[in-house]
C-alpha positions as CSV (number, residue, x, y, z in Angstrom):
1,X,39.8,-59.0,39.9
2,X,37.4,-61.9,39.3
3,X,34.5,-59.5,39.3
4,X,36.1,-57.3,36.7
5,X,36.8,-60.3,34.4
6,X,33.3,-61.6,34.9
7,X,31.9,-58.2,34.0
8,X,34.1,-58.0,30.9
9,X,33.0,-61.6,29.9
10,X,29.3,-60.7,30.3
11,X,29.7,-57.5,28.3
12,X,31.4,-59.3,25.4
13,X,29.4,-59.7,22.2
14,X,27.8,-63.0,21.3
15,X,29.7,-65.6,19.4
16,X,30.1,-64.9,15.6
17,X,27.6,-67.5,14.6
18,X,25.0,-66.0,16.9
19,X,25.8,-62.5,15.6
20,X,25.1,-63.8,12.1
21,X,21.7,-65.3,13.1
22,X,20.7,-62.5,15.5
23,X,22.6,-59.3,14.4
24,X,20.8,-57.1,17.0
25,X,21.2,-59.5,19.9
26,X,22.6,-58.4,23.2
27,X,23.0,-60.1,26.5
28,X,19.8,-60.2,28.5
29,X,21.1,-62.0,31.5
30,X,23.3,-64.7,32.9
31,X,23.2,-67.1,35.8
32,X,24.5,-70.3,37.2
33,X,22.9,-73.7,37.6
34,X,23.8,-75.5,40.8
35,X,22.7,-78.8,42.2
36,X,23.4,-79.7,45.8
37,X,25.8,-76.8,45.9
38,X,27.8,-78.1,42.9
39,X,28.2,-75.9,39.9
40,X,26.7,-77.5,36.8
41,X,26.8,-74.8,34.2
42,X,26.8,-71.1,33.6
43,X,24.0,-69.8,31.3
44,X,23.8,-66.7,29.1
45,X,20.7,-65.5,27.2
46,X,21.1,-63.5,23.9
47,X,18.1,-61.9,22.3
48,X,17.0,-58.9,20.2
49,X,15.7,-55.7,21.9
50,X,12.1,-56.6,20.9
51,X,12.2,-59.8,23.0
52,X,9.4,-60.3,25.4
53,X,9.9,-62.9,28.2
54,X,6.2,-63.6,28.6
55,X,6.1,-64.8,25.0
56,X,9.6,-66.2,24.7
57,X,8.6,-68.9,22.1
58,X,7.7,-66.2,19.6
59,X,11.2,-64.7,19.4
60,X,14.5,-65.9,18.1
61,X,17.1,-66.2,20.9
62,X,20.3,-67.9,21.8
63,X,21.1,-69.7,25.0
64,X,24.7,-70.5,25.9
65,X,25.6,-73.1,28.5
66,X,29.2,-73.4,29.7
67,X,29.6,-76.7,31.6
68,X,31.6,-77.1,34.8
69,X,31.2,-80.9,34.8
70,X,31.3,-83.7,32.2
71,X,28.0,-85.2,31.1
72,X,26.9,-87.8,28.5
73,X,24.8,-86.4,25.7
74,X,22.2,-89.1,26.3
75,X,21.9,-88.0,29.9
76,X,21.4,-84.4,28.9
77,X,18.7,-85.5,26.4
78,X,16.9,-87.5,29.1
79,X,17.1,-84.7,31.6
80,X,15.8,-82.3,29.0
81,X,12.7,-84.5,28.4
82,X,12.1,-84.6,32.2
83,X,12.2,-80.8,32.3
84,X,10.0,-80.4,29.2
85,X,7.3,-82.6,30.9
86,X,7.1,-79.9,33.7
87,X,5.7,-77.5,31.2
88,X,2.6,-79.5,30.4
89,X,1.2,-82.7,28.9
90,X,3.7,-84.8,26.9
91,X,2.3,-88.1,25.6
92,X,4.8,-91.0,25.9
93,X,5.1,-91.5,22.2
94,X,6.0,-87.8,21.7
95,X,8.4,-87.9,24.5
96,X,10.2,-90.8,22.9
97,X,10.4,-89.1,19.5
98,X,11.8,-85.9,21.1
99,X,14.3,-87.9,23.2
100,X,15.7,-89.5,20.0
101,X,15.8,-86.1,18.3
102,X,17.7,-84.5,21.2
103,X,20.0,-87.4,21.7
104,X,21.0,-87.2,18.0
105,X,22.3,-83.7,18.4
106,X,23.4,-83.3,22.0
107,X,27.0,-84.4,22.4
108,X,28.9,-85.6,25.5
109,X,30.4,-82.5,27.2
110,X,33.5,-81.9,29.3
111,X,34.1,-79.3,31.9
112,X,34.8,-76.0,30.2
113,X,32.9,-76.8,27.0
114,X,30.1,-74.5,25.7
115,X,26.9,-75.6,24.0
116,X,24.8,-72.9,22.4
117,X,21.3,-73.3,21.1
118,X,19.5,-71.0,18.7
119,X,15.7,-70.9,18.9
120,X,14.1,-70.2,15.5
121,X,10.3,-69.6,16.1
122,X,8.1,-71.6,13.8
123,X,11.0,-73.6,12.5
124,X,13.0,-75.3,15.3
125,X,16.5,-75.0,16.7
126,X,20.2,-75.2,15.9
127,X,23.0,-76.3,18.2
128,X,26.7,-75.6,18.4
129,X,29.6,-76.9,20.6
130,X,31.9,-74.0,20.8
131,X,32.0,-72.6,17.2
132,X,31.3,-76.1,15.7
133,X,27.8,-76.6,14.3
134,X,26.2,-79.8,15.7
135,X,23.0,-79.9,13.8
136,X,19.4,-78.8,13.9
137,X,16.0,-80.0,14.9
138,X,13.1,-79.0,12.6
139,X,10.4,-79.2,15.2
140,X,9.0,-75.8,16.3
141,X,7.1,-77.2,19.3
142,X,10.1,-79.2,20.6
143,X,12.3,-76.1,20.2
144,X,9.8,-73.9,22.1
145,X,9.5,-76.4,25.0
146,X,13.3,-77.1,25.0
147,X,14.1,-73.4,25.6
148,X,11.2,-73.3,28.0
149,X,13.4,-75.5,30.3
150,X,15.1,-72.2,31.2
151,X,12.5,-69.5,30.1
152,X,9.1,-70.9,30.9
153,X,7.4,-69.7,34.1
154,X,7.1,-73.5,34.9
155,X,10.8,-74.0,34.9
156,X,12.3,-76.1,37.8
157,X,14.9,-73.3,38.3
158,X,13.0,-70.0,38.7
159,X,16.1,-68.2,40.2
160,X,18.1,-69.0,37.0
161,X,15.1,-67.9,34.9
162,X,15.0,-64.6,36.7
163,X,18.8,-64.1,36.3
164,X,18.6,-64.9,32.5
165,X,15.8,-62.4,32.1
166,X,17.2,-59.7,34.5
167,X,19.0,-57.4,32.1
168,X,16.7,-55.8,29.6
169,X,18.9,-54.2,26.9
170,X,18.7,-50.4,26.5
171,X,16.8,-49.3,23.4
172,X,19.0,-48.4,20.5
173,X,18.8,-44.8,19.2
């Protein structure tokens, strides 16, 4: 029964605010982040049929994270900067600016809460908790590298990246 309900959840359409921003988006893949065997969050990637993983930063996309544990927004922001540094050089002054920008929009989360980020190439990103808009960051490079935490070949979680990119949608007629 759990498999059927999981399959139904993964076949569900994206949230309404994502459908508005990405009308042709469909689920590309989903996976779970674990640390030391503990479930941290479930992730789902929504993108248009034209999306190319090799050049993920050039495409609009949405990433949903449903948390299994409570975290402080400031801790999520700090961890995000650590992960962004894995993708390449990040001068300390830039890291501090980006940390402040992320901390300003990333909320504390409780188990069961969902954060969704929308990547807008060349512009930045927007964030929601459930259906509630949290804000935006108008920094295209920060947005690209933030979503690279999950989608870059340099991610610290290649298994999760593979799961998110596993299901290429069928072409529409």
